[in-house]
C-alpha positions in Angstrom: -1.0 27.1 20.9 -2.0 30.8 20.0 -5.4 32.0 21.1 -6.6 35.2 19.9 -9.9 37.1 19.7 -11.1 38.0 16.2 -14.0 39.8 14.7 -15.8 39.2 11.5 -13.5 40.1 8.6 -10.3 40.0 10.7 -7.7 37.4 9.8 -4.8 35.3 11.0 -1.8 34.8 8.8 0.3 31.5 9.2 3.6 31.6 7.5 3.7 32.8 3.9 0.5 32.5 1.9 -1.8 30.8 4.5 -4.6 33.0 5.9 -7.6 32.3 8.2 -10.5 34.8 7.9 -13.4 34.9 10.2 -16.5 35.1 8.1 -19.5 34.5 10.5 -19.9 34.3 14.3 -23.0 32.4 15.8 -23.7 31.5 19.4 -22.1 28.0 19.3 -19.9 28.2 16.2 -17.6 30.4 14.1 -17.3 30.1 10.3 -13.7 30.6 9.0 -12.2 30.8 5.5 -8.8 29.4 4.9 -6.7 30.7 2.0 -3.6 28.8 1.0 -1.3 28.3 -2.0 -2.1 25.3 -4.3 0.5 23.0 -2.7 -1.0 23.1 0.7 -3.7 20.5 1.7 -6.5 21.6 4.0 -8.7 19.1 6.0 -11.2 19.4 8.7 -9.9 17.7 11.9 -12.3 14.7 11.9 -11.5 14.0 8.2 -7.8 14.1 8.9 -8.2 11.7 11.8 -10.1 9.2 9.6 -7.3 9.4 6.9 -4.6 8.9 9.5 -6.5 5.8 10.8 -7.0 4.3 7.4 -3.3 4.9 6.7 -2.3 3.1 9.9 -4.7 0.1 9.1 -3.3 -0.1 5.6 0.3 -0.1 6.9 -0.5 -2.8 9.4 -2.2 -5.0 6.6 0.8 -4.5 4.3 3.1 -5.7 7.0 1.0 -8.8 7.6 0.8 -9.4 3.8 4.7 -9.0 3.6 5.1 -11.6 6.4 2.7 -14.0 4.6 4.6 -13.5 1.3 7.9 -14.3 3.0 6.5 -17.5 4.4 5.4 -18.6 0.9 8.8 -17.7 -0.6 10.5 -19.6 2.2 8.3 -22.6 1.6 9.0 -22.6 -2.1 12.8 -22.2 -1.5 13.0 -25.0 1.1 13.5 -27.8 -1.4 16.5 -25.8 -2.8 18.2 -26.1 0.6 18.6 -29.9 0.1 20.8 -29.5 -2.8 24.4 -30.6 -2.8 27.4 -28.0 -2.7 28.0 -28.4 -6.4 24.4 -27.2 -7.1 23.0 -30.5 -8.0 20.3 -32.4 -6.4 21.2 -35.1 -3.9 21.5 -38.7 -5.1 18.4 -39.8 -3.2 16.3 -36.8 -4.4 13.2 -37.6 -6.4 12.4 -35.4 -9.4 9.7 -32.8 -8.6 6.7 -32.1 -10.8 6.7 -28.6 -12.4 4.8 -26.3 -10.0 2.6 -23.5 -11.3 4.2 -20.1 -11.9 2.9 -17.0 -10.2 -0.5 -15.8 -11.3 -1.7 -19.3 -11.9 0.3 -19.7 -15.1 1.8 -23.2 -15.7 5.2 -23.7 -17.2 5.4 -24.5 -21.0 5.7 -28.2 -21.8 7.1 -29.3 -25.1 4.4 -31.4 -27.0 4.5 -33.6 -29.9 1.9 -32.9 -32.6 -1.0 -35.2 -33.0 -0.9 -37.7 -35.8 -3.8 -37.7 -38.1 -4.8 -40.4 -40.6 -5.9 -38.0 -43.2 -4.7 -39.0 -46.7 
């Protein structure tokens, strides 16, 4: 860490294009201005800490969600494991009812048109 003494109007240069300028000095605080190229993001320390914490929590939630998704996929694929080597269902297998598709959609079922008694 670099520690320097600066007066109002003096600056600190970091790399190319990043400058810190002292604008005001009070008893308990110092006001600084930060100049940086458009591609650099600048945050106050406490804001950066909150962003980092939110990112950690989001990553943990995503990992838990992925684990839950895999459990559901494994449960759906479990009946497929009982199939015979030639890909068909075992002889003692019962036909399964069509299960809903993702998003709550149901598979299409062929229907016969209704008969009407209109002349």
